[in-house]
DRENTIPA-645144 format. One record per residue (C-alpha): residue in one letter; x, y, z. Coordinates in Angstrom, 1 decimal. Layout:
% DRENTIPA-645144
(atom A, (X, Y, Z)) ...
END
This chain:
% DRENTIPA-645144
(atom M, (-81.0, -54.2, 21.6)) (atom P, (-78.0, -56.7, 22.9)) (atom Q, (-74.9, -56.5, 24.1)) (atom T, (-71.9, -57.7, 22.9)) (atom T, (-68.4, -58.3, 23.3)) (atom N, (-68.1, -55.7, 20.6)) (atom D, (-67.5, -52.9, 20.0)) (atom V, (-71.6, -50.6, 18.7)) (atom V, (-70.7, -48.8, 15.7)) (atom S, (-73.9, -46.7, 15.4)) (atom E, (-76.0, -47.4, 12.3)) (atom D, (-77.1, -45.0, 10.0)) (atom N, (-81.2, -46.4, 8.7)) (atom S, (-80.4, -45.6, 4.9)) (atom D, (-82.9, -48.6, 4.1)) (atom N, (-85.3, -46.0, 2.4)) (atom K, (-82.3, -44.3, 1.2)) (atom E, (-83.7, -43.2, -2.7)) (atom F, (-80.9, -45.6, -4.9)) (atom R, (-79.6, -43.5, -7.4)) (atom N, (-79.6, -45.3, -11.5)) (atom Q, (-77.8, -43.7, -14.2)) (atom N, (-80.5, -45.1, -16.5)) (atom L, (-83.8, -43.7, -15.0)) (atom G, (-81.8, -40.1, -15.2)) (atom K, (-83.9, -39.5, -12.9)) (atom K, (-84.2, -40.3, -8.4)) (atom Y, (-86.3, -42.5, -8.0)) (atom E, (-87.8, -44.9, -4.7)) (atom I, (-87.0, -47.9, -4.1)) (atom G, (-85.5, -49.9, -0.6)) (atom T, (-82.0, -51.0, -0.8)) (atom L, (-80.4, -54.6, 1.1)) (atom E, (-77.3, -53.4, 0.6)) (atom Y, (-74.2, -54.0, 2.9)) (atom P, (-72.0, -52.5, 5.1)) (atom I, (-72.6, -49.6, 6.4)) (atom G, (-71.9, -46.7, 4.5)) (atom L, (-72.3, -48.1, 1.2)) (atom R, (-72.4, -45.5, -1.3)) (atom N, (-71.7, -42.8, 0.9)) (atom L, (-67.8, -43.5, 2.3)) (atom P, (-65.2, -42.6, -0.4)) (atom D, (-64.1, -46.3, -0.3)) (atom L, (-67.3, -47.8, -0.2)) (atom Q, (-67.5, -46.3, -3.9)) (atom H, (-67.5, -49.8, -6.4)) (atom Y, (-71.1, -51.9, -5.7)) (atom V, (-72.6, -54.7, -7.0)) (atom A, (-76.6, -53.8, -7.1)) (atom F, (-78.5, -57.9, -7.2)) (atom F, (-81.8, -56.4, -8.9)) (atom I, (-84.7, -59.1, -8.4)) (atom N, (-87.3, -60.8, -11.5)) (atom V, (-90.3, -62.3, -8.7)) (atom R, (-92.6, -64.7, -11.1)) (atom D, (-96.4, -63.0, -11.0)) (atom K, (-97.9, -66.2, -10.1)) (atom S, (-95.4, -67.4, -7.8)) (atom T, (-96.3, -66.7, -4.6)) (atom Q, (-94.1, -64.0, -3.5)) (atom G, (-94.7, -62.1, -6.9)) (atom I, (-99.0, -62.0, -6.3)) (atom Q, (-98.0, -61.0, -2.7)) (atom N, (-95.5, -58.3, -3.7)) (atom R, (-97.5, -57.0, -6.6)) (atom D, (-98.6, -54.0, -4.6)) (atom K, (-94.8, -53.1, -4.8)) (atom D, (-93.7, -54.2, -7.3)) (atom Y, (-91.4, -51.8, -8.8)) (atom F, (-93.1, -51.8, -12.8)) (atom I, (-91.3, -50.1, -15.0)) (atom S, (-92.2, -47.7, -17.3)) (atom A, (-92.5, -48.6, -20.7)) (atom D, (-91.7, -44.2, -21.5)) (atom S, (-89.6, -44.1, -18.4)) (atom E, (-85.3, -44.2, -19.9)) (atom E, (-85.1, -47.6, -17.4)) (atom G, (-88.1, -49.3, -19.3)) (atom K, (-85.8, -47.8, -23.2)) (atom R, (-82.8, -50.1, -21.9)) (atom L, (-84.3, -53.2, -20.4)) (atom A, (-86.7, -53.4, -24.1)) (atom I, (-83.0, -53.3, -26.2)) (atom L, (-82.1, -55.9, -23.6)) (atom Q, (-85.1, -57.5, -24.2)) (atom A, (-84.5, -57.6, -28.5)) (atom E, (-81.0, -58.4, -27.8)) (atom E, (-81.7, -62.3, -25.8)) (atom N, (-81.3, -64.5, -28.0)) (atom R, (-82.9, -67.0, -26.4)) (atom L, (-87.1, -67.3, -26.5)) (atom S, (-88.4, -64.0, -25.5)) (atom Q, (-91.2, -64.6, -22.9)) (atom K, (-93.7, -63.3, -25.3)) (atom G, (-92.3, -65.5, -28.5)) (atom A, (-92.9, -68.4, -26.0)) (atom E, (-96.2, -68.3, -25.8)) (atom T, (-96.7, -67.2, -29.1)) (atom A, (-95.3, -70.8, -30.1)) (atom V, (-97.6, -72.6, -27.3)) (atom S, (-100.5, -70.9, -28.8)) (atom T, (-99.3, -72.4, -31.8)) (atom V, (-99.3, -75.8, -30.8)) (atom A, (-102.6, -75.2, -29.3)) (atom K, (-104.0, -74.7, -32.5)) (atom N, (-103.2, -77.5, -33.8)) (atom I, (-102.3, -80.4, -31.1)) (atom G, (-105.7, -81.8, -32.7)) (atom A, (-103.0, -83.6, -35.4)) (atom I, (-101.6, -85.5, -32.1)) (atom T, (-101.8, -88.9, -32.4)) (atom G, (-102.7, -91.4, -29.4)) (atom A, (-104.3, -88.4, -27.8)) (atom G, (-107.6, -90.4, -27.0)) (atom V, (-105.3, -92.9, -24.9)) (atom L, (-104.4, -89.8, -22.7)) (atom L, (-108.3, -88.6, -22.9)) (atom S, (-109.2, -91.5, -21.5)) (atom S, (-106.4, -91.7, -18.6)) (atom L, (-108.0, -88.4, -17.1)) (atom G, (-110.8, -90.0, -15.6)) (atom R, (-114.2, -88.7, -14.5)) (atom S, (-114.0, -85.9, -13.0)) (atom S, (-112.4, -83.7, -15.5)) (atom G, (-115.6, -83.6, -17.5)) (atom I, (-113.4, -84.5, -21.0)) (atom L, (-114.9, -87.6, -20.9)) (atom D, (-118.2, -86.7, -21.5)) (atom A, (-117.2, -84.0, -24.3)) (atom I, (-115.6, -87.3, -25.9)) (atom R, (-118.5, -89.5, -25.3)) (atom R, (-120.7, -86.5, -27.4)) (atom V, (-118.1, -87.7, -30.7)) (atom P, (-119.9, -90.3, -32.8)) (atom K, (-119.5, -94.6, -32.7)) (atom G, (-118.3, -94.7, -36.2)) (atom A, (-116.1, -92.4, -36.6)) (atom A, (-112.4, -93.3, -37.8)) (atom K, (-109.8, -93.5, -35.4)) (atom G, (-107.8, -90.1, -36.6)) (atom L, (-110.9, -88.1, -36.0)) (atom I, (-111.1, -89.1, -32.6)) (atom A, (-108.0, -88.4, -31.6)) (atom G, (-108.1, -85.0, -33.5)) (atom T, (-111.4, -84.2, -31.9)) (atom G, (-109.9, -85.4, -28.3)) (atom A, (-106.7, -83.3, -28.4)) (atom Q, (-109.0, -80.1, -29.4)) (atom I, (-110.6, -81.3, -26.6)) (atom I, (-108.0, -80.9, -24.0)) (atom S, (-106.2, -77.2, -25.8)) (atom N, (-110.2, -76.3, -25.8)) (atom E, (-110.1, -77.3, -21.9)) (atom I, (-106.8, -75.5, -21.0)) (atom Q, (-107.8, -72.9, -22.6)) (atom N, (-111.3, -72.0, -21.0)) (atom E, (-110.3, -73.6, -17.4)) (atom N, (-106.9, -70.5, -17.5)) (atom F, (-105.4, -73.6, -15.5)) (atom Y, (-102.1, -71.9, -12.8)) (atom A, (-99.9, -73.9, -13.8)) (atom F, (-100.3, -72.2, -17.5)) (atom R, (-100.1, -69.4, -16.9)) (atom S, (-97.6, -67.0, -18.3)) (atom G, (-94.3, -67.5, -16.3)) (atom S, (-93.5, -63.2, -16.6)) (atom T, (-91.8, -62.1, -13.9)) (atom S, (-91.8, -58.5, -12.3)) (atom R, (-89.1, -56.2, -10.5)) (atom L, (-89.1, -56.5, -6.5)) (atom K, (-88.0, -53.0, -4.9)) (atom E, (-86.2, -54.6, -2.6)) (atom V, (-82.4, -54.3, -4.3)) (atom I, (-79.4, -56.7, -2.9)) (atom T, (-76.2, -53.8, -3.2)) (atom L, (-73.6, -55.3, -1.6)) (atom H, (-69.4, -53.5, -1.3)) (atom V, (-67.4, -55.0, -4.2)) (atom E, (-64.3, -56.9, -1.8)) (atom E, (-62.8, -58.8, -4.2)) (atom R, (-62.2, -58.4, -7.5)) (atom P, (-64.5, -58.1, -11.1)) (atom S, (-63.7, -61.1, -12.8)) (atom V, (-65.7, -63.2, -15.7)) (atom K, (-64.3, -66.1, -18.0)) (atom Y, (-66.4, -65.7, -21.9)) (atom G, (-65.9, -69.7, -23.7)) (atom V, (-67.4, -71.3, -27.4)) (atom N, (-66.8, -74.6, -28.1)) (atom Y, (-65.0, -76.2, -31.3)) (atom S, (-65.7, -79.4, -32.1)) (atom T, (-63.0, -82.0, -34.7)) (atom T, (-64.5, -83.9, -38.0)) (atom D, (-63.1, -86.3, -40.1)) (atom M, (-63.9, -85.1, -43.3)) (atom A, (-62.3, -87.2, -45.6)) (atom G, (-65.0, -89.3, -47.0)) (atom F, (-67.3, -86.2, -47.6)) (atom L, (-64.7, -85.1, -49.4)) (atom G, (-64.6, -88.3, -51.7)) (atom L, (-61.4, -89.6, -50.8)) (atom G, (-63.0, -93.2, -50.9)) (atom G, (-66.4, -92.0, -51.4)) (atom I, (-66.7, -94.1, -54.7)) (atom F, (-67.4, -97.2, -53.7)) (atom V, (-69.8, -95.5, -51.6)) (atom Q, (-72.8, -96.4, -54.1)) (atom G, (-73.3, -99.4, -55.3)) (atom S, (-71.6, -103.2, -55.8)) (atom V, (-68.1, -102.2, -54.7)) (atom A, (-67.1, -103.6, -57.6)) (atom K, (-69.5, -101.8, -59.8)) (atom S, (-68.1, -98.5, -58.4)) (atom T, (-64.7, -98.1, -58.9)) (atom A, (-64.4, -100.2, -61.5)) (atom G, (-64.3, -97.7, -63.5)) (atom G, (-63.1, -95.3, -61.5)) (atom L, (-59.7, -96.2, -60.4)) (atom E, (-58.3, -95.9, -64.2)) (atom A, (-58.8, -92.2, -64.1)) (atom M, (-57.4, -91.7, -59.9)) (atom A, (-54.0, -90.5, -59.6)) (atom P, (-51.8, -93.8, -58.1)) (atom E, (-51.8, -91.9, -54.3)) (atom A, (-56.0, -91.8, -54.9)) (atom K, (-56.6, -95.0, -56.0)) (atom A, (-54.2, -95.8, -52.8)) (atom R, (-56.3, -94.1, -50.6)) (atom V, (-59.6, -95.5, -52.1)) (atom L, (-57.7, -99.0, -51.6)) (atom A, (-57.1, -98.7, -48.1)) (atom E, (-61.1, -97.3, -47.6)) (atom I, (-62.4, -100.0, -49.2)) (atom A, (-60.7, -102.7, -46.9)) (atom R, (-62.2, -101.2, -43.7)) (atom I, (-65.1, -102.4, -45.0)) (atom P, (-66.9, -105.0, -42.5)) (atom S, (-68.2, -106.8, -44.6)) (atom L, (-65.3, -107.9, -46.9)) (atom G, (-63.8, -109.5, -43.9)) (atom G, (-61.3, -106.8, -43.1)) (atom Q, (-62.7, -106.8, -40.6)) (atom G, (-59.8, -103.6, -39.9)) (atom F, (-56.5, -106.3, -39.9)) (atom I, (-55.7, -105.4, -43.7)) (atom P, (-55.4, -101.7, -43.6)) (atom N, (-53.4, -102.5, -40.1)) (atom F, (-51.1, -104.8, -41.5)) (atom L, (-50.3, -101.4, -44.5)) (atom E, (-50.6, -99.3, -42.0)) (atom L, (-47.4, -101.0, -39.5)) (atom S, (-45.7, -102.5, -43.5)) (atom S, (-45.9, -99.2, -45.1)) (atom K, (-45.2, -97.1, -41.6)) (atom T, (-48.0, -95.1, -43.1)) (atom K, (-51.4, -93.7, -42.1)) (atom T, (-54.0, -92.1, -44.1)) (atom N, (-55.4, -88.4, -43.5)) (atom P, (-58.1, -88.4, -41.7)) (atom F, (-58.8, -84.8, -43.3)) (atom R, (-59.7, -83.6, -39.9)) (atom E, (-61.5, -79.6, -39.7)) (atom T, (-62.6, -77.7, -36.8)) (atom L, (-66.1, -76.5, -36.7)) (atom F, (-68.0, -75.0, -34.7)) (atom E, (-70.4, -75.8, -32.1)) (atom S, (-71.7, -73.6, -29.3)) (atom V, (-71.2, -71.0, -27.0)) (atom D, (-70.5, -71.5, -23.5)) (atom Y, (-73.0, -70.4, -20.8)) (atom R, (-71.3, -68.5, -18.3)) (atom T, (-71.3, -68.5, -14.9)) (atom F, (-70.1, -65.5, -11.9)) (atom N, (-68.7, -66.3, -8.7)) (atom F, (-69.8, -63.7, -5.9)) (atom R, (-68.0, -64.3, -2.0)) (atom Y, (-68.8, -62.0, 0.7)) (atom R, (-68.0, -61.4, 4.0)) (atom F, (-70.3, -60.5, 6.8)) (atom F, (-69.6, -58.9, 10.1)) (atom P, (-72.3, -57.7, 11.4)) (atom K, (-71.2, -55.1, 14.2)) (atom S, (-74.8, -54.7, 15.7)) (atom W, (-77.9, -56.3, 15.9)) (atom N, (-79.0, -54.0, 13.1)) (atom E, (-76.5, -55.2, 10.5)) (atom S, (-76.9, -58.8, 12.1)) (atom Q, (-80.7, -58.8, 10.8)) (atom R, (-79.5, -56.9, 7.6)) (atom V, (-76.8, -59.9, 7.0)) (atom K, (-80.0, -62.1, 7.7)) (atom N, (-82.4, -60.3, 5.5)) (atom I, (-79.4, -60.2, 2.7)) (atom I, (-79.4, -64.4, 2.5)) (atom D, (-82.9, -65.1, 3.7)) (atom M, (-83.7, -63.3, 0.6)) (atom F, (-81.3, -64.5, -1.7)) (atom K, (-82.5, -67.9, -0.3)) (atom S, (-85.7, -67.9, -1.2)) (atom H, (-85.3, -66.3, -4.4)) (atom M, (-83.2, -69.3, -5.7)) (atom Y, (-86.0, -72.2, -5.2)) (atom P, (-88.5, -72.6, -7.6)) (atom E, (-92.3, -72.9, -5.8)) (atom L, (-94.9, -75.5, -6.1)) (atom T, (-98.8, -74.7, -7.3)) (atom P, (-101.3, -74.5, -5.1)) (atom D, (-101.6, -78.5, -5.0)) (atom K, (-97.8, -79.7, -6.0)) (atom M, (-98.3, -80.7, -9.4)) (atom F, (-95.4, -78.4, -11.0)) (atom Y, (-92.5, -75.9, -10.6)) (atom V, (-93.1, -72.4, -10.9)) (atom Y, (-89.1, -70.7, -12.4)) (atom P, (-86.9, -69.0, -10.0)) (atom S, (-86.3, -66.3, -9.9)) (atom E, (-84.2, -64.4, -12.5)) (atom F, (-81.9, -61.6, -11.5)) (atom D, (-80.2, -58.8, -13.5)) (atom I, (-76.7, -57.8, -11.6)) (atom Q, (-75.0, -54.6, -12.6)) (atom Y, (-72.0, -53.4, -11.4)) (atom Y, (-71.4, -49.2, -10.3)) (atom F, (-69.1, -46.9, -8.6)) (atom K, (-70.5, -43.3, -7.4)) (atom D, (-74.3, -44.3, -8.2)) (atom K, (-73.1, -45.2, -12.1)) (atom E, (-73.1, -48.5, -13.7)) (atom N, (-70.2, -48.7, -14.2)) (atom N, (-69.5, -49.1, -18.2)) (atom Y, (-65.9, -50.4, -17.7)) (atom L, (-66.3, -53.8, -16.1)) (atom H, (-68.7, -56.8, -18.2)) (atom K, (-72.2, -56.1, -17.9)) (atom F, (-74.7, -59.4, -17.0)) (atom T, (-77.4, -61.1, -18.6)) (atom K, (-80.4, -62.2, -16.5)) (atom C, (-79.3, -65.1, -14.3)) (atom A, (-79.9, -67.6, -11.5)) (atom L, (-78.8, -68.6, -9.1)) (atom T, (-78.0, -72.0, -9.3)) (atom D, (-75.7, -72.3, -6.0)) (atom L, (-75.0, -71.0, -2.3)) (atom A, (-72.9, -71.5, 0.2)) (atom I, (-72.9, -70.5, 3.8)) (atom D, (-69.9, -70.7, 6.9)) (atom Y, (-70.9, -69.4, 10.4)) (atom G, (-68.4, -68.5, 12.1)) (atom G, (-64.2, -68.1, 11.2)) (atom E, (-61.7, -68.8, 12.9)) (atom Q, (-64.1, -69.7, 15.4)) (atom F, (-67.7, -69.8, 15.8)) (atom V, (-67.6, -67.0, 17.5)) (atom T, (-71.8, -65.4, 18.2)) (atom F, (-73.6, -62.6, 19.9)) (atom Q, (-74.6, -63.2, 22.9)) (atom D, (-78.4, -63.7, 21.3)) (atom G, (-76.4, -66.3, 19.0)) (atom A, (-76.4, -64.1, 16.4)) (atom P, (-73.3, -65.3, 14.3)) (atom A, (-70.5, -62.5, 14.0)) (atom E, (-68.7, -63.9, 10.9)) (atom I, (-70.2, -65.6, 8.0)) (atom S, (-69.0, -65.9, 5.2)) (atom V, (-71.8, -66.5, 1.7)) (atom S, (-70.6, -67.7, -1.8)) (atom L, (-73.1, -67.4, -4.9)) (atom T, (-72.7, -68.7, -8.5)) (atom F, (-74.5, -67.2, -10.5)) (atom T, (-75.6, -68.4, -14.2)) (atom E, (-76.8, -66.8, -17.1)) (atom L, (-79.5, -67.9, -19.3)) (atom E, (-79.3, -66.4, -21.8)) (atom Q, (-76.1, -66.6, -24.8)) (atom L, (-73.0, -63.9, -26.2)) (atom S, (-73.5, -63.2, -29.3)) (atom A, (-70.6, -60.7, -30.7)) (atom Q, (-73.1, -58.4, -30.7)) (atom R, (-73.9, -58.5, -27.3)) (atom V, (-70.2, -58.8, -26.6)) (atom R, (-69.7, -55.3, -28.4)) (atom N, (-72.1, -53.7, -26.3)) (atom G, (-70.3, -54.3, -23.0)) (atom Y, (-71.3, -57.8, -22.0)) 
END
């Protein structure tokens, strides 16, 4: 072990210790990448956050870890919990997305212009030979429909790597880190303001037909102020030549402005983001390696993979994040939906860059930003999210 200028602390190699999860009901064996030494055992290291990694089954990492993946039994407590999460999520589920793709494939014959696409695929695809068997006198629509169906059949028969299921499996390796900063969460929804005057009928009397015909019978029945409003709206019509000058002069002289009847309408829900910042102070070669492995794990699962011929990206891994206290999920803090790691910043060294004799930094600062992949609803918030 390389010597350092710091005192070398004794280390408990606890990477393979059992990791307890209250949702499972019993202990299960998974390897953890945890920091610092003594996490979950020392009295002042009882608060921690676990980053579970869900790797794409068809990715290189998914294939390599196929025998090591933590496959969850549907009958287990953990399986039931994840099934509930799947039922609650309000993004398209994997099954729903694949069903949609299947529906599109079955009806792809209705897509126009497929013949152009087919002609661009080249002789090597084997599709052109099938097209040549279509009768020459067939209508263009039939050719397009038949050709599109051939594309659908070709995709299904070839079972292209890029189009295989994007399902995930959870890895046994779990990154487990001490909660150093106070947990925080920000909730947000979006509203927009819209002028509703036109929808309410103010000035809308002149929308249909000519201005003269539509206003002739309607103005007489209106109250004076309503009449003034309708005339002010008519004055705004560019085709009448006012170009906005008439209503502007009316406002300037009368010092009044038409009421737009603005209303606030709900628009969307923000995706939450979470920031985690850590400072690592390894005291030994083993701790340095552990910190390096943790950072490498985050980096490798943050980015997508390229398919074998580099024509497609395979989505990056997803993360399930949970706060724990004494080996039980801390239900006093917010929960997370599935997340993607969207930003990672690493600073090697503190105020001064100091390393061990083998070049390993004596201090490393890491900043992580996770973005949720699912939007919240009132139901999920009531369940602790």
